[in-house]
ROTI-999748 format. One record per residue (C-alpha): residue number from 0; x negated, y, z. Coordinates in Angstrom, 1 decimal. Last residue first. Layout:
+-----+--------+--------+--------+
| num |      x |      y |      z |
+-----+--------+--------+--------+
| NUM |      X |      Y |      Z |
...
+-----+--------+--------+--------+
//
This chain:
+-----+--------+--------+--------+
| num |      x |      y |      z |
+-----+--------+--------+--------+
| 407 |  -30.9 |   18.8 |  -32.7 |
| 406 |  -31.3 |   22.6 |  -32.9 |
| 405 |  -27.6 |   23.3 |  -33.1 |
| 404 |  -27.0 |   21.3 |  -29.9 |
| 403 |  -29.6 |   23.2 |  -28.0 |
| 402 |  -28.1 |   26.5 |  -29.1 |
| 401 |  -24.6 |   25.4 |  -28.2 |
| 400 |  -25.7 |   24.1 |  -24.8 |
| 399 |  -27.5 |   27.4 |  -24.1 |
| 398 |  -24.4 |   29.3 |  -25.0 |
| 397 |  -22.5 |   27.1 |  -22.5 |
| 396 |  -25.0 |   27.8 |  -19.8 |
| 395 |  -24.8 |   31.6 |  -20.2 |
| 394 |  -22.1 |   32.7 |  -22.5 |
| 393 |  -19.0 |   31.1 |  -23.9 |
| 392 |  -17.0 |   33.0 |  -26.5 |
| 391 |  -19.4 |   32.3 |  -29.4 |
| 390 |  -17.6 |   29.5 |  -31.1 |
| 389 |  -19.9 |   26.6 |  -30.8 |
| 388 |  -19.2 |   25.2 |  -27.3 |
| 387 |  -17.3 |   22.2 |  -28.8 |
| 386 |  -17.0 |   22.6 |  -32.5 |
| 385 |  -17.7 |   19.1 |  -33.9 |
| 384 |  -16.1 |   16.6 |  -31.7 |
| 383 |  -13.4 |   18.7 |  -30.1 |
| 382 |  -12.4 |   20.2 |  -33.4 |
| 381 |  -12.3 |   16.8 |  -35.1 |
| 380 |  -10.0 |   15.4 |  -32.5 |
| 379 |   -7.8 |   18.5 |  -32.6 |
| 378 |   -7.7 |   18.3 |  -36.4 |
| 377 |   -6.6 |   14.7 |  -36.2 |
| 376 |   -3.9 |   15.6 |  -33.7 |
| 375 |   -2.7 |   18.4 |  -35.9 |
| 374 |   -2.5 |   16.1 |  -38.8 |
| 373 |   -0.5 |   13.6 |  -36.8 |
| 372 |    1.9 |   16.4 |  -35.7 |
| 371 |    2.3 |   17.5 |  -39.3 |
| 370 |    3.1 |   13.9 |  -40.4 |
| 369 |    5.4 |   13.4 |  -37.4 |
| 368 |    7.4 |   16.5 |  -38.2 |
| 367 |    7.6 |   15.7 |  -42.0 |
| 366 |    8.8 |   12.2 |  -41.3 |
| 365 |   11.4 |   13.4 |  -38.8 |
| 364 |   12.7 |   16.0 |  -41.2 |
| 363 |   12.7 |   13.5 |  -44.1 |
| 362 |   14.8 |   11.0 |  -42.1 |
| 361 |   17.2 |   13.6 |  -40.8 |
| 360 |   17.9 |   15.5 |  -44.0 |
| 359 |   15.7 |   18.1 |  -45.5 |
| 358 |   17.3 |   21.5 |  -45.0 |
| 357 |   19.9 |   20.6 |  -42.5 |
| 356 |   17.5 |   18.4 |  -40.5 |
| 355 |   14.8 |   21.0 |  -40.8 |
| 354 |   17.1 |   23.5 |  -39.2 |
| 353 |   16.7 |   27.2 |  -40.1 |
| 352 |   18.4 |   29.9 |  -38.1 |
| 351 |   17.8 |   33.3 |  -39.7 |
| 350 |   15.6 |   36.4 |  -39.5 |
| 349 |   16.4 |   39.9 |  -40.7 |
| 348 |   18.2 |   40.8 |  -37.5 |
| 347 |   15.3 |   39.8 |  -35.2 |
| 346 |   12.4 |   42.3 |  -35.6 |
| 345 |   13.6 |   45.8 |  -36.2 |
| 344 |   17.4 |   45.5 |  -35.6 |
| 343 |   16.9 |   43.4 |  -32.5 |
| 342 |   14.1 |   45.6 |  -31.1 |
| 341 |   16.2 |   48.7 |  -31.5 |
| 340 |   15.3 |   50.3 |  -28.2 |
| 339 |   18.6 |   49.9 |  -26.4 |
| 338 |   19.5 |   46.7 |  -28.3 |
| 337 |   16.8 |   44.2 |  -27.5 |
| 336 |   14.7 |   46.7 |  -25.5 |
| 335 |   16.7 |   46.1 |  -22.3 |
| 334 |   16.6 |   42.3 |  -22.6 |
| 333 |   12.9 |   42.6 |  -23.5 |
| 332 |   12.2 |   44.5 |  -20.3 |
| 331 |   14.1 |   41.8 |  -18.3 |
| 330 |   11.9 |   39.1 |  -19.8 |
| 329 |    8.8 |   41.2 |  -18.9 |
| 328 |   10.0 |   41.8 |  -15.4 |
| 327 |   10.7 |   38.1 |  -14.8 |
| 326 |    7.4 |   37.0 |  -16.2 |
| 325 |    5.6 |   39.7 |  -14.2 |
| 324 |    7.2 |   38.3 |  -11.0 |
| 323 |    5.9 |   34.8 |  -11.9 |
| 322 |    2.5 |   36.1 |  -12.8 |
| 321 |    2.5 |   38.2 |   -9.6 |
| 320 |    3.0 |   35.0 |   -7.7 |
| 319 |    0.3 |   33.2 |   -9.7 |
| 318 |   -2.4 |   35.0 |   -7.6 |
| 317 |   -0.9 |   33.0 |   -4.7 |
| 316 |   -2.8 |   29.9 |   -5.5 |
| 315 |   -1.1 |   27.9 |   -2.8 |
| 314 |   -0.7 |   24.6 |   -4.6 |
| 313 |    2.9 |   25.5 |   -5.3 |
| 312 |    1.7 |   28.6 |   -7.1 |
| 311 |   -0.5 |   26.3 |   -9.2 |
| 310 |    2.4 |   24.0 |   -9.9 |
| 309 |    4.6 |   26.8 |  -11.3 |
| 308 |    2.0 |   28.9 |  -13.0 |
| 307 |    0.9 |   26.0 |  -15.1 |
| 306 |    4.5 |   25.4 |  -16.3 |
| 305 |    5.1 |   29.1 |  -17.1 |
| 304 |    1.7 |   29.6 |  -18.8 |
| 303 |   -1.5 |   30.1 |  -17.0 |
| 302 |   -4.5 |   32.5 |  -16.5 |
| 301 |   -2.4 |   35.7 |  -16.7 |
| 300 |   -4.5 |   37.2 |  -19.5 |
| 299 |   -4.4 |   33.8 |  -21.3 |
| 298 |   -0.7 |   33.5 |  -20.8 |
| 297 |   -0.1 |   37.1 |  -22.1 |
| 296 |   -2.1 |   36.7 |  -25.4 |
| 295 |   -0.2 |   33.6 |  -26.3 |
| 294 |    3.2 |   35.1 |  -25.4 |
| 293 |    2.4 |   38.3 |  -27.3 |
| 292 |    1.5 |   36.3 |  -30.4 |
| 291 |    4.5 |   34.1 |  -30.1 |
| 290 |    6.8 |   37.1 |  -29.7 |
| 289 |    5.4 |   38.8 |  -32.8 |
| 288 |    5.7 |   35.6 |  -34.8 |
| 287 |    9.2 |   34.7 |  -33.6 |
| 286 |   10.4 |   38.3 |  -33.9 |
| 285 |    9.4 |   38.4 |  -37.5 |
| 284 |   11.8 |   35.6 |  -38.2 |
| 283 |   13.1 |   32.2 |  -37.2 |
| 282 |   16.3 |   32.4 |  -35.2 |
| 281 |   16.9 |   29.3 |  -33.0 |
| 280 |   18.3 |   25.9 |  -33.7 |
| 279 |   19.6 |   23.5 |  -31.1 |
| 278 |   20.3 |   20.2 |  -32.8 |
| 277 |   24.0 |   19.3 |  -33.4 |
| 276 |   25.2 |   16.1 |  -31.8 |
| 275 |   26.8 |   13.1 |  -33.5 |
| 274 |   26.0 |   10.9 |  -30.5 |
| 273 |   23.9 |    8.2 |  -32.2 |
| 272 |   22.4 |   10.6 |  -34.7 |
| 271 |   21.4 |   13.4 |  -32.2 |
| 270 |   20.2 |   10.9 |  -29.6 |
| 269 |   18.0 |    9.1 |  -32.2 |
| 268 |   16.7 |   12.4 |  -33.4 |
| 267 |   15.7 |   13.4 |  -29.8 |
| 266 |   13.9 |   10.1 |  -29.1 |
| 265 |   11.8 |   10.3 |  -32.3 |
| 264 |   11.0 |   14.0 |  -31.8 |
| 263 |   10.3 |   13.4 |  -28.1 |
| 262 |    7.6 |   10.8 |  -28.9 |
| 261 |    5.9 |   13.2 |  -31.4 |
| 260 |    6.2 |   16.1 |  -29.0 |
| 259 |    4.6 |   14.2 |  -26.2 |
| 258 |    1.7 |   13.0 |  -28.4 |
| 257 |    1.1 |   16.6 |  -29.5 |
| 256 |    1.1 |   17.7 |  -25.9 |
| 255 |   -1.5 |   15.1 |  -25.0 |
| 254 |   -3.7 |   16.1 |  -28.0 |
| 253 |   -3.7 |   19.8 |  -26.9 |
| 252 |   -4.5 |   18.8 |  -23.3 |
| 251 |   -7.5 |   16.8 |  -24.4 |
| 250 |   -8.7 |   19.4 |  -26.8 |
| 249 |  -12.0 |   20.8 |  -25.4 |
| 248 |  -13.6 |   23.2 |  -27.8 |
| 247 |  -15.0 |   25.2 |  -25.0 |
| 246 |  -13.6 |   28.7 |  -25.3 |
| 245 |  -11.4 |   28.6 |  -28.4 |
| 244 |  -10.0 |   25.1 |  -28.0 |
| 243 |   -9.8 |   25.6 |  -24.2 |
| 242 |   -7.4 |   28.5 |  -24.7 |
| 241 |   -4.9 |   26.5 |  -26.7 |
| 240 |   -4.2 |   23.5 |  -24.5 |
| 239 |   -5.4 |   25.4 |  -21.5 |
| 238 |   -2.5 |   27.8 |  -21.8 |
| 237 |   -0.1 |   24.9 |  -22.3 |
| 236 |   -0.8 |   23.7 |  -18.8 |
| 235 |   -0.1 |   20.2 |  -17.6 |
| 234 |   -2.0 |   19.4 |  -14.4 |
| 233 |   -1.2 |   15.6 |  -14.9 |
| 232 |    0.3 |   15.2 |  -11.4 |
| 231 |    1.7 |   18.7 |  -11.3 |
| 230 |    3.3 |   18.7 |  -14.7 |
| 229 |    4.9 |   15.3 |  -14.1 |
| 228 |    6.3 |   16.1 |  -10.6 |
| 227 |    7.8 |   19.3 |  -11.8 |
| 226 |    9.4 |   17.6 |  -14.8 |
| 225 |   10.9 |   15.0 |  -12.4 |
| 224 |   12.1 |   17.7 |  -10.0 |
| 223 |   13.8 |   19.5 |  -12.9 |
| 222 |   15.3 |   16.3 |  -14.1 |
| 221 |   17.0 |   15.7 |  -10.7 |
| 220 |   18.1 |   19.3 |  -10.2 |
| 219 |   19.5 |   19.4 |  -13.7 |
| 218 |   21.4 |   16.1 |  -13.4 |
| 217 |   22.8 |   17.1 |  -10.0 |
| 216 |   23.9 |   20.5 |  -11.4 |
| 215 |   25.5 |   18.6 |  -14.3 |
| 214 |   27.3 |   16.3 |  -11.8 |
| 213 |   28.8 |   19.0 |   -9.7 |
| 212 |   31.6 |   16.8 |   -8.4 |
| 211 |   30.8 |   17.0 |   -4.7 |
| 210 |   29.2 |   13.5 |   -4.7 |
| 209 |   26.9 |   14.3 |   -7.6 |
| 208 |   25.7 |   17.6 |   -6.2 |
| 207 |   25.4 |   16.1 |   -2.7 |
| 206 |   23.2 |   13.3 |   -4.0 |
| 205 |   20.9 |   15.8 |   -5.6 |
| 204 |   20.7 |   17.8 |   -2.3 |
| 203 |   20.0 |   14.6 |   -0.4 |
| 202 |   17.1 |   13.8 |   -2.8 |
| 201 |   15.8 |   17.3 |   -2.0 |
| 200 |   15.9 |   16.7 |    1.7 |
| 199 |   14.2 |   13.3 |    1.3 |
| 198 |   11.5 |   14.8 |   -0.9 |
| 197 |   10.9 |   17.7 |    1.5 |
| 196 |   10.6 |   15.3 |    4.4 |
| 195 |    8.1 |   13.1 |    2.5 |
| 194 |    6.1 |   16.2 |    1.6 |
| 193 |    6.1 |   17.5 |    5.1 |
| 192 |    4.8 |   14.1 |    6.3 |
| 191 |    2.2 |   14.2 |    3.5 |
| 190 |    1.2 |   17.7 |    4.6 |
| 189 |    0.7 |   16.9 |    8.3 |
| 188 |   -2.2 |   14.4 |    8.2 |
| 187 |   -4.3 |   16.8 |    6.0 |
| 186 |   -7.0 |   15.3 |    4.0 |
| 185 |  -10.4 |   16.2 |    5.4 |
| 184 |  -12.2 |   19.0 |    3.6 |
| 183 |  -15.7 |   18.1 |    2.4 |
| 182 |  -18.2 |   20.2 |    4.2 |
| 181 |  -19.7 |   23.1 |    2.4 |
| 180 |  -23.3 |   24.2 |    2.4 |
| 179 |  -23.8 |   27.5 |    0.7 |
| 178 |  -26.9 |   27.6 |   -1.5 |
| 177 |  -29.1 |   30.6 |   -1.5 |
| 176 |  -28.3 |   34.3 |   -2.0 |
| 175 |  -24.8 |   35.3 |   -2.8 |
| 174 |  -23.5 |   36.8 |   -6.1 |
| 173 |  -20.0 |   38.1 |   -6.6 |
| 172 |  -19.4 |   38.4 |  -10.3 |
| 171 |  -19.3 |   41.8 |  -11.9 |
| 170 |  -16.2 |   42.4 |  -14.0 |
| 169 |  -14.5 |   39.8 |  -16.2 |
| 168 |  -12.4 |   42.3 |  -18.1 |
| 167 |  -15.1 |   44.9 |  -18.6 |
| 166 |  -17.5 |   42.1 |  -19.7 |
| 165 |  -15.3 |   40.8 |  -22.4 |
| 164 |  -14.5 |   37.1 |  -22.4 |
| 163 |  -11.0 |   37.7 |  -21.2 |
| 162 |  -10.2 |   39.6 |  -24.4 |
| 161 |  -11.7 |   37.2 |  -26.8 |
| 160 |   -9.8 |   34.3 |  -25.3 |
| 159 |   -6.7 |   36.4 |  -25.4 |
| 158 |   -7.1 |   37.1 |  -29.1 |
| 157 |   -7.4 |   33.3 |  -29.7 |
| 156 |   -4.4 |   32.8 |  -27.3 |
| 155 |   -2.3 |   35.1 |  -29.5 |
| 154 |   -3.3 |   33.3 |  -32.7 |
| 153 |   -2.4 |   29.9 |  -31.2 |
| 152 |    0.9 |   31.4 |  -30.0 |
| 151 |    1.6 |   32.6 |  -33.5 |
| 150 |    1.1 |   29.1 |  -34.9 |
| 149 |    3.3 |   27.5 |  -32.2 |
| 148 |    6.0 |   30.1 |  -32.6 |
| 147 |    6.3 |   29.5 |  -36.3 |
| 146 |    6.5 |   25.8 |  -35.7 |
| 145 |    9.2 |   26.4 |  -33.1 |
| 144 |   11.2 |   28.8 |  -35.4 |
| 143 |   11.6 |   26.0 |  -37.9 |
| 142 |   13.9 |   24.1 |  -35.6 |
| 141 |   13.6 |   20.3 |  -35.7 |
| 140 |   14.9 |   19.9 |  -32.1 |
| 139 |   11.8 |   17.9 |  -31.5 |
| 138 |    9.8 |   21.1 |  -32.3 |
| 137 |   11.7 |   23.2 |  -29.9 |
| 136 |   11.3 |   21.0 |  -26.9 |
| 135 |    7.5 |   21.5 |  -26.7 |
| 134 |    7.5 |   24.8 |  -28.6 |
| 133 |   10.2 |   27.4 |  -28.4 |
| 132 |   12.2 |   25.9 |  -25.5 |
| 131 |    9.0 |   24.8 |  -23.7 |
| 130 |    6.0 |   27.0 |  -24.4 |
| 129 |    8.4 |   30.0 |  -24.2 |
| 128 |   11.7 |   30.6 |  -25.8 |
| 127 |   13.8 |   33.1 |  -27.7 |
| 126 |   10.8 |   34.6 |  -29.6 |
| 125 |   11.5 |   38.0 |  -28.0 |
| 124 |   12.1 |   36.1 |  -24.8 |
| 123 |    8.7 |   34.5 |  -24.8 |
| 122 |    6.9 |   37.8 |  -25.8 |
| 121 |    8.4 |   39.8 |  -23.0 |
| 120 |    7.6 |   37.1 |  -20.4 |
| 119 |    4.1 |   36.7 |  -21.7 |
| 118 |    3.3 |   40.4 |  -21.7 |
| 117 |    4.8 |   40.8 |  -18.2 |
| 116 |    2.9 |   37.8 |  -16.8 |
| 115 |   -0.3 |   39.0 |  -18.3 |
| 114 |    0.1 |   42.3 |  -16.6 |
| 113 |    0.7 |   40.7 |  -13.3 |
| 112 |   -2.2 |   38.3 |  -13.6 |
| 111 |   -4.5 |   41.0 |  -14.7 |
| 110 |   -3.4 |   43.3 |  -11.9 |
| 109 |   -4.0 |   40.6 |   -9.3 |
| 108 |   -7.2 |   39.5 |  -11.0 |
| 107 |   -8.7 |   43.0 |  -10.5 |
| 106 |   -9.1 |   42.3 |   -6.8 |
| 105 |  -11.9 |   39.9 |   -7.6 |
| 104 |  -12.3 |   36.9 |   -5.2 |
| 103 |   -8.9 |   35.5 |   -6.1 |
| 102 |   -6.8 |   34.3 |   -3.2 |
| 101 |   -6.3 |   30.7 |   -2.0 |
| 100 |   -3.7 |   29.2 |    0.3 |
|  99 |   -4.2 |   25.5 |    0.4 |
|  98 |   -1.8 |   22.7 |   -0.5 |
|  97 |   -3.5 |   19.5 |   -1.8 |
|  96 |   -2.5 |   17.0 |    0.9 |
|  95 |   -1.5 |   14.7 |   -2.0 |
|  94 |    2.0 |   14.3 |   -0.6 |
|  93 |    2.1 |   18.1 |   -0.2 |
|  92 |    1.2 |   18.8 |   -3.8 |
|  91 |    3.6 |   16.2 |   -5.0 |
|  90 |    6.5 |   17.7 |   -3.0 |
|  89 |    5.5 |   21.2 |   -4.2 |
|  88 |    5.5 |   20.2 |   -7.9 |
|  87 |    9.0 |   18.6 |   -7.6 |
|  86 |   10.4 |   21.6 |   -5.7 |
|  85 |    9.0 |   24.2 |   -8.2 |
|  84 |   10.3 |   22.1 |  -11.1 |
|  83 |   13.7 |   21.7 |   -9.4 |
|  82 |   13.9 |   25.4 |   -8.9 |
|  81 |   13.5 |   25.9 |  -12.7 |
|  80 |   15.7 |   23.1 |  -13.9 |
|  79 |   18.2 |   24.1 |  -11.1 |
|  78 |   18.6 |   27.5 |  -12.6 |
|  77 |   19.1 |   26.2 |  -16.1 |
|  76 |   21.9 |   24.0 |  -14.8 |
|  75 |   23.6 |   27.0 |  -13.4 |
|  74 |   25.2 |   27.4 |   -9.9 |
|  73 |   22.1 |   28.2 |   -8.0 |
|  72 |   20.9 |   30.8 |  -10.5 |
|  71 |   24.2 |   32.5 |  -10.2 |
|  70 |   27.4 |   32.3 |  -12.2 |
|  69 |   27.9 |   33.3 |  -15.8 |
|  68 |   25.1 |   35.3 |  -17.3 |
|  67 |   25.0 |   34.0 |  -20.9 |
|  66 |   22.1 |   33.9 |  -23.3 |
|  65 |   23.6 |   36.1 |  -26.0 |
|  64 |   25.7 |   38.3 |  -23.6 |
|  63 |   22.5 |   39.0 |  -21.7 |
|  62 |   20.8 |   40.0 |  -24.9 |
|  61 |   23.6 |   42.2 |  -26.0 |
|  60 |   23.7 |   44.3 |  -22.8 |
|  59 |   27.4 |   45.0 |  -22.1 |
|  58 |   27.5 |   43.4 |  -18.6 |
|  57 |   24.2 |   44.9 |  -17.6 |
|  56 |   25.6 |   47.7 |  -15.5 |
|  55 |   22.6 |   48.7 |  -13.4 |
|  54 |   23.3 |   49.4 |   -9.7 |
|  53 |   20.2 |   48.0 |   -8.0 |
|  52 |   21.8 |   44.6 |   -7.5 |
|  51 |   22.6 |   44.6 |  -11.2 |
|  50 |   18.9 |   45.0 |  -12.0 |
|  49 |   18.1 |   42.0 |   -9.8 |
|  48 |   20.8 |   39.9 |  -11.5 |
|  47 |   19.6 |   40.8 |  -14.9 |
|  46 |   16.0 |   39.9 |  -14.0 |
|  45 |   17.2 |   36.6 |  -12.7 |
|  44 |   19.0 |   36.1 |  -16.0 |
|  43 |   15.7 |   36.7 |  -17.8 |
|  42 |   13.8 |   34.2 |  -15.7 |
|  41 |   16.6 |   31.7 |  -16.4 |
|  40 |   15.9 |   32.1 |  -20.1 |
|  39 |   12.2 |   31.8 |  -19.3 |
|  38 |   12.6 |   28.2 |  -18.0 |
|  37 |   13.5 |   25.6 |  -20.6 |
|  36 |   14.2 |   21.9 |  -20.9 |
|  35 |   17.0 |   21.8 |  -23.5 |
|  34 |   20.8 |   21.9 |  -23.6 |
|  33 |   23.5 |   19.5 |  -24.6 |
|  32 |   23.6 |   18.3 |  -20.9 |
|  31 |   23.3 |   14.5 |  -21.2 |
|  30 |   21.6 |   14.2 |  -24.6 |
|  29 |   19.3 |   17.2 |  -24.1 |
|  28 |   18.2 |   15.7 |  -20.7 |
|  27 |   17.5 |   12.4 |  -22.4 |
|  26 |   15.3 |   14.1 |  -25.0 |
|  25 |   13.5 |   16.1 |  -22.3 |
|  24 |   13.0 |   12.8 |  -20.4 |
|  23 |   11.5 |   11.0 |  -23.4 |
|  22 |    9.1 |   13.9 |  -24.1 |
|  21 |    8.1 |   14.2 |  -20.5 |
|  20 |    7.3 |   10.5 |  -20.6 |
|  19 |    5.0 |   11.0 |  -23.6 |
|  18 |    3.5 |   14.0 |  -21.9 |
|  17 |    2.8 |   12.0 |  -18.8 |
|  16 |    1.3 |    9.0 |  -20.7 |
|  15 |   -1.0 |   11.3 |  -22.6 |
|  14 |   -1.9 |   13.4 |  -19.5 |
|  13 |   -3.1 |   10.3 |  -17.6 |
|  12 |   -2.2 |   10.9 |  -14.0 |
|  11 |   -4.2 |   12.8 |  -11.3 |
|  10 |   -5.5 |   10.7 |   -8.4 |
|   9 |   -4.5 |   11.2 |   -4.8 |
|   8 |   -0.7 |   10.7 |   -5.1 |
|   7 |   -0.1 |    7.5 |   -7.1 |
|   6 |   -3.5 |    5.9 |   -7.1 |
|   5 |   -4.0 |    6.7 |   -3.4 |
|   4 |   -0.6 |    5.5 |   -2.5 |
|   3 |   -1.2 |    2.2 |   -4.3 |
|   2 |   -4.5 |    1.7 |   -2.6 |
|   1 |   -2.8 |    2.4 |    0.8 |
|   0 |    0.0 |    0.0 |    0.0 |
+-----+--------+--------+--------+
//
């Protein structure tokens, strides 16, 4: 039992298996609820509720009418997906005795995290989805906008990698003389107990939802916790999936996410065909490209995407609290700019919803999706093998490695 516990809670899980499982779960969630695994839509609604508390009348804002504001965050399935992810991640952190309050050494990181969160939140909602709804769950929905968002996000993270590599952004590192001896921290005896209690309490909440007739809330709370467990146990972060390509050439997370989308595409199409469901298709247009670029830039500035922010905050890395707050503010700012500042007319109105299933047929859409994902996987493998540490962003030791490699 001790060995099993250590493997389950004290070792991180294989990211390929985790993302494949996440792909299956996201397809099942779509089949049950007719909606997708997403988070920033709820961030936007939270911003609307906060603005309403301060006296703003958001009832006629076009963006809030588009995404819907019925109920509260605790009476919506989208709300419990978010809070369930936080809960699932926290439970696993505690069971692993991995909770520890940490603060950044440089004060500038607070502002960088907050600013990055705002930029990412604004960009995500401009593109009608973040790394989940407009990417990981968007591609399996066979929506063209997801592919456009993915390409734009890659470009945004490329610019972000350049930005965070600049000396004025990094600042002066704190240097201390001599080596600092550190004792290995002993695993906490209390945290696993708290984690077990939290798991039992949350399980009780899920049971309550089902028993009281709120079945969809129960489904959302359950799936949210499962998603939170998965992202924490495999340290899933879409920021690193892109950023690491530009900085170090490492592509493990990139390949794992591609595998997850491939599995989810097959499972989602099966659910669509078996149940006669319509896939969720979002507007593909200039807004998708601009939003994706801003999102990619923002997540690198912040140091993490929405999923990465969630489990890192639950680990006690409180610098990700301003990332979360910034995400909500950025999403709310987009909701205001949508019609009040003419963003819809300038960037969205000219776009259109394009479903690959409608355009190509189910079989061809799946084949095309899998072929492109396979090509992306091959490119990621090649990139990691041939371009690691060769792009000029890394300095110091990494630059030395690149020079040494080139001279061989």
